[in-house]
mmCIF file of the N, C-alpha and C atoms, coordinates in Angstrom:
data_MODEL
# 
_entry.id   MODEL 
# 
loop_
_atom_site.group_PDB 
_atom_site.id 
_atom_site.type_symbol 
_atom_site.label_atom_id 
_atom_site.label_alt_id 
_atom_site.label_comp_id 
_atom_site.label_asym_id 
_atom_site.label_entity_id 
_atom_site.label_seq_id 
_atom_site.pdbx_PDB_ins_code 
_atom_site.Cartn_x 
_atom_site.Cartn_y 
_atom_site.Cartn_z 
_atom_site.occupancy 
_atom_site.B_iso_or_equiv 
_atom_site.pdbx_formal_charge 
_atom_site.auth_seq_id 
_atom_site.auth_comp_id 
_atom_site.auth_asym_id 
_atom_site.auth_atom_id 
_atom_site.pdbx_PDB_model_num 
ATOM 1  N N  . UNK A 1 1  ? 49.905 -50.409 62.019 1.00 0.00 ? 1  UNK A N  1 
ATOM 2  C CA . UNK A 1 1  ? 48.822 -50.566 61.023 1.00 0.00 ? 1  UNK A CA 1 
ATOM 3  C C  . UNK A 1 1  ? 47.990 -49.278 60.935 1.00 0.00 ? 1  UNK A C  1 
ATOM 4  N N  . UNK A 1 2  ? 47.781 -48.784 59.735 1.00 0.00 ? 2  UNK A N  1 
ATOM 5  C CA . UNK A 1 2  ? 47.000 -47.550 59.585 1.00 0.00 ? 2  UNK A CA 1 
ATOM 6  C C  . UNK A 1 2  ? 45.506 -47.872 59.539 1.00 0.00 ? 2  UNK A C  1 
ATOM 7  N N  . UNK A 1 3  ? 44.717 -47.012 60.141 1.00 0.00 ? 3  UNK A N  1 
ATOM 8  C CA . UNK A 1 3  ? 43.270 -47.237 60.118 1.00 0.00 ? 3  UNK A CA 1 
ATOM 9  C C  . UNK A 1 3  ? 42.795 -47.927 61.388 1.00 0.00 ? 3  UNK A C  1 
ATOM 10 N N  . UNK A 1 4  ? 43.582 -47.796 62.451 1.00 0.00 ? 4  UNK A N  1 
ATOM 11 C CA . UNK A 1 4  ? 43.186 -48.412 63.722 1.00 0.00 ? 4  UNK A CA 1 
ATOM 12 C C  . UNK A 1 4  ? 42.161 -47.538 64.437 1.00 0.00 ? 4  UNK A C  1 
ATOM 13 N N  . UNK A 1 5  ? 41.976 -46.328 63.895 1.00 0.00 ? 5  UNK A N  1 
ATOM 14 C CA . UNK A 1 5  ? 41.035 -45.391 64.510 1.00 0.00 ? 5  UNK A CA 1 
ATOM 15 C C  . UNK A 1 5  ? 39.599 -45.868 64.287 1.00 0.00 ? 5  UNK A C  1 
ATOM 16 N N  . UNK A 1 6  ? 38.693 -45.578 65.246 1.00 0.00 ? 6  UNK A N  1 
ATOM 17 C CA . UNK A 1 6  ? 37.288 -45.982 65.140 1.00 0.00 ? 6  UNK A CA 1 
ATOM 18 C C  . UNK A 1 6  ? 36.607 -45.338 63.934 1.00 0.00 ? 6  UNK A C  1 
ATOM 19 N N  . UNK A 1 7  ? 35.949 -46.151 63.106 1.00 0.00 ? 7  UNK A N  1 
ATOM 20 C CA . UNK A 1 7  ? 35.238 -45.605 61.954 1.00 0.00 ? 7  UNK A CA 1 
ATOM 21 C C  . UNK A 1 7  ? 36.152 -45.392 60.770 1.00 0.00 ? 7  UNK A C  1 
ATOM 22 N N  . UNK A 1 8  ? 37.323 -46.032 60.786 1.00 0.00 ? 8  UNK A N  1 
ATOM 23 C CA . UNK A 1 8  ? 38.257 -45.860 59.676 1.00 0.00 ? 8  UNK A CA 1 
ATOM 24 C C  . UNK A 1 8  ? 37.990 -46.878 58.574 1.00 0.00 ? 8  UNK A C  1 
ATOM 25 N N  . UNK A 1 9  ? 37.901 -46.418 57.319 1.00 0.00 ? 9  UNK A N  1 
ATOM 26 C CA . UNK A 1 9  ? 37.627 -47.297 56.179 1.00 0.00 ? 9  UNK A CA 1 
ATOM 27 C C  . UNK A 1 9  ? 38.748 -48.326 55.990 1.00 0.00 ? 9  UNK A C  1 
ATOM 28 N N  . UNK A 1 10 ? 39.960 -47.982 56.410 1.00 0.00 ? 10 UNK A N  1 
ATOM 29 C CA . UNK A 1 10 ? 41.111 -48.874 56.269 1.00 0.00 ? 10 UNK A CA 1 
ATOM 30 C C  . UNK A 1 10 ? 41.095 -49.948 57.362 1.00 0.00 ? 10 UNK A C  1 
ATOM 31 N N  . UNK A 1 11 ? 40.267 -49.741 58.376 1.00 0.00 ? 11 UNK A N  1 
ATOM 32 C CA . UNK A 1 11 ? 40.240 -50.671 59.498 1.00 0.00 ? 11 UNK A CA 1 
ATOM 33 C C  . UNK A 1 11 ? 39.577 -51.992 59.107 1.00 0.00 ? 11 UNK A C  1 
ATOM 34 N N  . UNK A 1 12 ? 40.206 -53.108 59.447 1.00 0.00 ? 12 UNK A N  1 
ATOM 35 C CA . UNK A 1 12 ? 39.650 -54.419 59.115 1.00 0.00 ? 12 UNK A CA 1 
ATOM 36 C C  . UNK A 1 12 ? 38.465 -54.712 60.036 1.00 0.00 ? 12 UNK A C  1 
ATOM 37 N N  . UNK A 1 13 ? 38.550 -54.190 61.257 1.00 0.00 ? 13 UNK A N  1 
ATOM 38 C CA . UNK A 1 13 ? 37.474 -54.420 62.220 1.00 0.00 ? 13 UNK A CA 1 
ATOM 39 C C  . UNK A 1 13 ? 36.426 -53.322 62.106 1.00 0.00 ? 13 UNK A C  1 
ATOM 40 N N  . UNK A 1 14 ? 35.183 -53.625 62.436 1.00 0.00 ? 14 UNK A N  1 
ATOM 41 C CA . UNK A 1 14 ? 34.098 -52.632 62.390 1.00 0.00 ? 14 UNK A CA 1 
ATOM 42 C C  . UNK A 1 14 ? 34.376 -51.492 63.369 1.00 0.00 ? 14 UNK A C  1 
ATOM 43 N N  . UNK A 1 15 ? 33.900 -50.285 63.069 1.00 0.00 ? 15 UNK A N  1 
ATOM 44 C CA . UNK A 1 15 ? 34.122 -49.126 63.931 1.00 0.00 ? 15 UNK A CA 1 
ATOM 45 C C  . UNK A 1 15 ? 33.551 -49.345 65.324 1.00 0.00 ? 15 UNK A C  1 
ATOM 46 N N  . UNK A 1 16 ? 34.298 -48.935 66.345 1.00 0.00 ? 16 UNK A N  1 
ATOM 47 C CA . UNK A 1 16 ? 33.823 -49.114 67.728 1.00 0.00 ? 16 UNK A CA 1 
ATOM 48 C C  . UNK A 1 16 ? 32.703 -48.123 68.018 1.00 0.00 ? 16 UNK A C  1 
ATOM 49 N N  . UNK A 1 17 ? 31.518 -48.633 68.285 1.00 0.00 ? 17 UNK A N  1 
ATOM 50 C CA . UNK A 1 17 ? 30.396 -47.748 68.605 1.00 0.00 ? 17 UNK A CA 1 
ATOM 51 C C  . UNK A 1 17 ? 29.893 -48.040 70.014 1.00 0.00 ? 17 UNK A C  1 
ATOM 52 N N  . UNK A 1 18 ? 29.494 -46.994 70.738 1.00 0.00 ? 18 UNK A N  1 
ATOM 53 C CA . UNK A 1 18 ? 28.995 -47.161 72.118 1.00 0.00 ? 18 UNK A CA 1 
ATOM 54 C C  . UNK A 1 18 ? 27.724 -48.000 72.134 1.00 0.00 ? 18 UNK A C  1 
ATOM 55 N N  . UNK A 1 19 ? 27.646 -48.983 73.024 1.00 0.00 ? 19 UNK A N  1 
ATOM 56 C CA . UNK A 1 19 ? 26.454 -49.848 73.122 1.00 0.00 ? 19 UNK A CA 1 
ATOM 57 C C  . UNK A 1 19 ? 25.222 -49.047 73.508 1.00 0.00 ? 19 UNK A C  1 
ATOM 58 N N  . UNK A 1 20 ? 24.178 -49.169 72.728 1.00 0.00 ? 20 UNK A N  1 
ATOM 59 C CA . UNK A 1 20 ? 22.961 -48.401 73.024 1.00 0.00 ? 20 UNK A CA 1 
ATOM 60 C C  . UNK A 1 20 ? 22.051 -49.185 73.964 1.00 0.00 ? 20 UNK A C  1 
# 
């Protein structure tokens, strides 16, 4: 699946961001 990278517009899941 393309767009598995964090912050990818093609990704169905939200971009992985470090917990603040």
